C-alpha positions as CSV (number, residue, x, y, z in Angstrom):
1,M,-43.9,-12.9,-60.5
2,T,-44.4,-12.2,-56.8
3,L,-44.0,-8.9,-55.1
4,P,-41.6,-8.5,-52.2
5,E,-43.1,-8.8,-48.7
6,L,-41.9,-7.6,-45.4
7,D,-40.5,-10.9,-44.1
8,E,-38.3,-11.2,-47.1
9,L,-36.9,-7.7,-46.8
10,V,-36.3,-8.1,-43.1
11,A,-34.5,-11.4,-43.7
12,M,-32.1,-9.5,-46.0
13,R,-30.3,-8.4,-42.9
14,A,-28.5,-11.7,-42.9
15,A,-27.3,-11.2,-46.6
16,A,-26.0,-7.8,-45.6
17,Q,-23.6,-9.2,-43.0
18,G,-20.0,-8.5,-44.0
19,L,-20.7,-6.1,-46.9
20,A,-19.6,-2.5,-46.8
21,L,-20.4,0.9,-48.4
22,R,-16.9,2.1,-48.3
23,R,-16.2,5.7,-49.1
24,R,-14.3,6.3,-52.3
25,G,-12.6,9.4,-50.9
26,P,-13.5,13.1,-50.7
27,A,-13.3,13.8,-54.4
28,R,-15.5,16.9,-54.4
29,A,-16.3,17.8,-50.8
30,S,-14.5,18.4,-47.6
31,L,-15.7,15.5,-45.5
32,Q,-15.6,14.7,-41.8
33,G,-14.7,11.3,-40.4
34,T,-17.5,8.9,-41.1
35,H,-17.6,6.7,-38.0
36,A,-17.4,6.8,-34.2
37,S,-14.0,7.5,-32.7
38,A,-13.0,6.7,-29.1
39,H,-11.6,9.5,-27.0
40,R,-10.9,10.3,-23.4
41,G,-13.3,12.5,-21.6
42,R,-17.0,13.3,-22.0
43,G,-18.7,12.0,-25.2
44,L,-22.0,11.1,-26.6
45,E,-22.1,7.4,-26.2
46,F,-20.5,5.1,-23.6
47,Q,-18.0,2.6,-25.0
48,E,-16.1,0.8,-22.3
49,V,-14.3,1.0,-18.9
50,R,-10.6,0.5,-18.5
51,P,-8.0,1.1,-15.8
52,Y,-7.3,4.8,-15.0
53,V,-3.9,6.1,-16.2
54,P,-2.3,9.5,-15.3
55,G,-3.6,12.2,-17.6
56,D,-7.2,10.9,-17.7
57,D,-10.0,13.3,-16.8
58,P,-10.9,12.6,-13.1
59,R,-14.5,13.4,-14.0
60,T,-14.7,10.2,-16.1
61,I,-13.8,7.8,-13.2
62,D,-16.3,5.0,-12.8
63,W,-16.6,4.9,-9.0
64,R,-18.7,1.7,-8.9
65,V,-16.1,-0.3,-10.9
66,T,-13.3,1.4,-8.9
67,A,-14.9,0.3,-5.6
68,R,-15.5,-3.3,-6.9
69,R,-12.0,-3.8,-8.3
70,G,-10.0,-1.9,-5.8
71,R,-8.2,0.4,-8.2
72,P,-9.3,3.4,-10.3
73,H,-11.1,2.8,-13.6
74,T,-12.2,5.4,-16.1
75,K,-15.0,5.4,-18.7
76,L,-14.3,5.8,-22.4
77,F,-16.9,7.3,-24.7
78,R,-17.7,7.3,-28.4
79,E,-18.0,10.5,-30.3
80,E,-20.7,10.0,-32.8
81,R,-19.6,10.7,-36.3
82,E,-22.1,8.5,-38.1
83,R,-22.4,9.1,-41.8
84,A,-25.9,9.8,-43.2
85,V,-26.7,7.4,-46.1
86,W,-29.6,8.6,-48.2
87,L,-31.4,6.2,-50.6
88,L,-33.5,7.6,-53.4
89,A,-36.0,5.0,-54.7
90,D,-37.6,6.0,-58.0
91,L,-40.6,3.6,-57.9
92,H,-42.6,5.0,-60.8
93,P,-45.5,2.9,-62.2
94,A,-43.7,1.8,-65.4
95,L,-41.3,-0.3,-63.3
96,Y,-44.1,-2.8,-63.0
97,F,-42.4,-4.7,-65.9
98,G,-40.1,-7.7,-66.2
99,T,-39.4,-10.6,-68.5
100,R,-37.2,-12.7,-66.3
101,R,-37.2,-13.8,-62.6
102,Q,-38.7,-10.5,-61.2
103,L,-40.2,-7.2,-62.0
104,K,-38.0,-4.1,-62.2
105,S,-39.9,-2.6,-59.3
106,A,-39.4,-5.8,-57.2
107,L,-35.6,-5.7,-58.0
108,L,-35.4,-2.0,-56.9
109,V,-37.2,-2.7,-53.7
110,R,-35.0,-5.7,-52.8
111,A,-31.8,-3.8,-53.7
112,A,-32.9,-0.7,-51.7
113,A,-33.6,-3.0,-48.7
114,L,-30.3,-4.7,-48.9
115,L,-28.3,-1.4,-49.2
116,A,-30.2,0.0,-46.2
117,W,-29.2,-3.0,-44.1
118,I,-25.6,-2.8,-45.2
119,A,-25.5,0.9,-44.2
120,A,-27.1,0.3,-40.9
121,L,-24.9,-2.6,-40.0
122,G,-21.9,-0.5,-40.9
123,G,-22.9,2.1,-38.3
124,D,-24.4,4.6,-40.6
125,R,-27.7,6.5,-40.3
126,V,-30.2,5.5,-43.0
127,G,-32.6,8.1,-44.6
128,A,-34.6,8.0,-47.8
129,V,-36.7,9.7,-50.4
130,V,-39.1,7.3,-52.0
131,A,-41.0,8.5,-55.0
132,A,-44.0,6.7,-56.4
133,S,-44.8,9.4,-59.0
134,A,-44.3,13.0,-59.8
135,N,-45.1,15.2,-56.8
136,D,-45.5,12.2,-54.6
137,S,-42.4,11.6,-52.5
138,R,-42.0,10.3,-49.0
139,I,-39.1,11.6,-46.8
140,L,-37.6,9.5,-44.1
141,A,-35.1,11.3,-41.9
142,P,-31.8,9.5,-41.3
143,R,-31.9,7.2,-38.3
144,A,-29.5,4.6,-36.9
145,R,-29.9,0.9,-36.8
146,E,-33.3,-0.8,-37.3
147,T,-35.1,2.5,-36.6
148,G,-33.7,3.8,-39.9
149,V,-34.3,0.6,-41.9
150,L,-37.7,-0.8,-40.8
151,P,-39.8,2.4,-41.7
152,L,-38.0,2.4,-45.1
153,L,-39.0,-1.2,-45.8
154,A,-42.6,-0.5,-45.0
155,T,-42.6,2.6,-47.2
156,L,-41.0,0.7,-50.1
157,L,-43.7,-2.0,-49.9
158,E,-46.5,0.5,-49.6
159,L,-45.4,2.6,-52.7
160,Q,-44.3,-0.2,-55.0
161,P,-46.5,-0.3,-58.1
162,R,-49.0,-3.2,-58.2
163,S,-50.2,-2.9,-61.7
164,P,-48.8,-1.7,-65.1
165,G,-48.8,2.0,-65.5
166,R,-47.5,4.8,-67.7
167,P,-44.1,6.4,-66.8
168,A,-44.4,9.3,-64.4
169,T,-42.8,12.2,-66.2
170,G,-40.6,14.2,-63.9
171,G,-40.8,11.8,-61.0
172,L,-37.1,11.3,-60.7
173,N,-36.2,15.0,-60.9
174,D,-38.9,15.8,-58.4
175,A,-37.4,13.3,-56.0
176,L,-33.9,14.8,-56.6
177,H,-35.2,18.3,-56.0
178,T,-36.5,17.0,-52.7
179,L,-33.3,15.3,-51.7
180,V,-30.8,18.0,-52.6
181,P,-31.5,20.4,-49.7
182,L,-31.6,17.6,-47.2
183,V,-28.1,16.3,-47.8
184,Q,-25.3,17.4,-45.5
185,P,-21.6,17.4,-46.4
186,G,-20.0,14.0,-45.9
187,S,-23.2,12.1,-46.8
188,M,-23.5,9.1,-49.2
189,M,-26.4,9.1,-51.7
190,L,-27.5,5.9,-53.4
191,L,-29.9,6.5,-56.3
192,L,-32.0,3.6,-57.5
193,S,-33.8,4.1,-60.8
194,D,-34.1,2.8,-64.4
195,F,-33.3,6.4,-65.3
196,A,-35.9,6.3,-68.1
197,G,-36.9,9.9,-67.4
198,S,-33.4,11.3,-66.9
199,D,-32.4,14.5,-68.7
200,E,-30.1,17.5,-68.4
201,T,-32.0,18.6,-65.2
202,T,-31.2,15.1,-63.7
203,E,-27.5,15.7,-64.5
204,T,-27.5,19.1,-62.8
205,L,-29.2,17.8,-59.7
206,C,-27.0,14.8,-59.4
207,S,-23.9,17.1,-59.7
208,Q,-25.3,19.1,-56.8
209,L,-25.7,16.0,-54.7
210,A,-22.2,14.8,-55.6
211,A,-20.8,18.1,-54.3
212,H,-21.9,17.1,-50.8
213,G,-20.3,13.7,-50.7
214,D,-20.3,10.2,-52.3
215,C,-23.0,9.6,-54.9
216,R,-23.7,6.2,-56.5
217,L,-26.1,5.1,-59.2
218,F,-27.9,1.8,-59.3
219,W,-29.4,1.3,-62.7
220,I,-32.4,-1.1,-62.9
221,T,-32.7,-2.9,-66.2
222,D,-34.5,-5.8,-67.9
223,P,-32.9,-7.8,-70.8
224,L,-35.8,-7.1,-73.2
225,E,-35.0,-3.4,-73.0
226,E,-31.6,-3.9,-74.4
227,Q,-32.3,-6.8,-76.8
228,S,-35.6,-5.7,-78.3
229,L,-38.5,-7.9,-79.3
230,P,-37.8,-11.0,-81.3
231,D,-39.5,-11.6,-84.6
232,G,-43.2,-12.2,-84.4
233,R,-46.4,-10.4,-83.4
234,F,-46.8,-9.2,-79.8
235,R,-49.5,-7.4,-77.8
236,A,-47.9,-4.4,-76.1
237,G,-49.0,-1.2,-74.3
238,F,-51.1,-0.6,-71.2
239,P,-54.4,-2.3,-70.2
240,D,-56.4,0.7,-71.4
241,R,-54.4,1.1,-74.6
242,A,-52.7,-2.0,-76.1
243,R,-51.9,-2.8,-79.7
244,L,-50.3,-5.5,-81.8
245,I,-46.8,-4.8,-83.0
246,E,-44.3,-6.7,-85.2
247,G,-41.0,-7.3,-83.5
248,A,-39.0,-6.8,-86.7
249,D,-40.8,-3.5,-87.5
250,V,-39.9,-1.8,-84.2
251,R,-36.4,-3.3,-83.6
252,E,-34.4,-0.4,-85.0
253,Q,-36.3,2.3,-83.1
254,W,-36.3,0.1,-80.0
255,L,-32.6,-0.3,-80.0
256,E,-32.0,3.3,-80.7
257,S,-34.1,4.2,-77.7
258,W,-32.0,1.9,-75.6
259,R,-28.7,3.3,-76.8
260,A,-30.0,6.8,-76.0
261,R,-30.9,5.8,-72.5
262,A,-27.6,4.1,-71.9
263,G,-25.8,7.2,-73.2
264,R,-27.7,9.4,-70.8
265,V,-26.8,7.2,-67.9
266,D,-23.1,7.3,-68.9
267,E,-23.2,11.1,-69.1
268,L,-25.0,11.3,-65.8
269,A,-22.3,9.3,-64.2
270,R,-19.5,11.3,-65.8
271,R,-20.9,14.7,-64.8
272,S,-21.6,13.7,-61.2
273,L,-18.5,11.5,-60.8
274,A,-20.8,8.7,-59.7
275,P,-20.1,5.1,-60.4
276,V,-22.9,3.1,-62.0
277,A,-23.9,-0.4,-60.9
278,R,-26.3,-2.1,-63.2
279,L,-28.9,-4.4,-61.6
280,D,-30.7,-6.7,-64.0
281,T,-34.0,-8.6,-63.4
282,R,-32.2,-11.9,-64.4
283,D,-30.2,-11.8,-61.2
284,A,-31.0,-11.7,-57.5
285,A,-30.2,-8.4,-55.9
286,D,-28.1,-9.9,-53.1
287,E,-26.0,-11.9,-55.6
288,T,-25.3,-8.8,-57.8
289,L,-24.5,-6.5,-54.8
290,R,-22.2,-9.2,-53.2
291,R,-20.1,-9.1,-56.4
292,L,-20.1,-5.3,-56.6
293,L,-19.5,-4.3,-53.0
294,P,-16.4,-4.7,-50.9
295,Q,-16.2,-6.9,-47.8
296,R,-16.3,-5.1,-44.5
297,R,-13.0,-5.0,-42.6
298,F,-13.3,-6.1,-39.0
299,A,-10.9,-4.9,-36.4
300,A,-8.8,-7.6,-34.8
């Protein structure tokens, strides 16, 4: 299985065309408008020039266009109301695992890249907290367009695990602790993790995030986690500590562990009012997200 590379993640911009991260509504927070709005008068970003009509601010007259066309024209501006979209990528070492077309870590990186492109193409500012292990998180402040996406792609590739490793205890919660004070009202938070280390603290922190805006969970899974090992003998563990196990002997405990994790994810979603999208290593990230996300509406 190959690891994602920069050219692949940059090319995902094309797959993001037409997809949207539409807000579900201000369920738990008082939210501002999310995108730019045109208005007369002084603004933050030039939008267009149109003929002057009585009532327009004379200070906005475009004298060059007026002289060229022989009648008054005025400038319109865009008032920036870009939403901040924060991605949390929980890239702990145990994600270097997969039994189908890709590693869990590779799926997370690809999904995060595609979500970042969707946000940027939708006019949002993209920021991120990328966690490789406990006490090791990178913060990327929200920025618009490619200046928000490209540094995130580079960070994802740099921090993705490159060999099997033990789960990083507390890594997800440390990343959430980092993210909570950064989020402003009206933001969207996209959390990508396998939630293997989630607990009551995770639920509390996600609830705090959801109080600021729209929180969504992207659950990274592999079929073997849910189905358990088949009958037979298998070598399992880590390079420095592997052992032979019988699939039939561990199946009951294995499946119970999976049910417990699924229950924690369900409870996490319930308490934080956050919908869960399950991403499986059997499926390409762009195919799954295209099924899950709405099409962007374009003005006529």
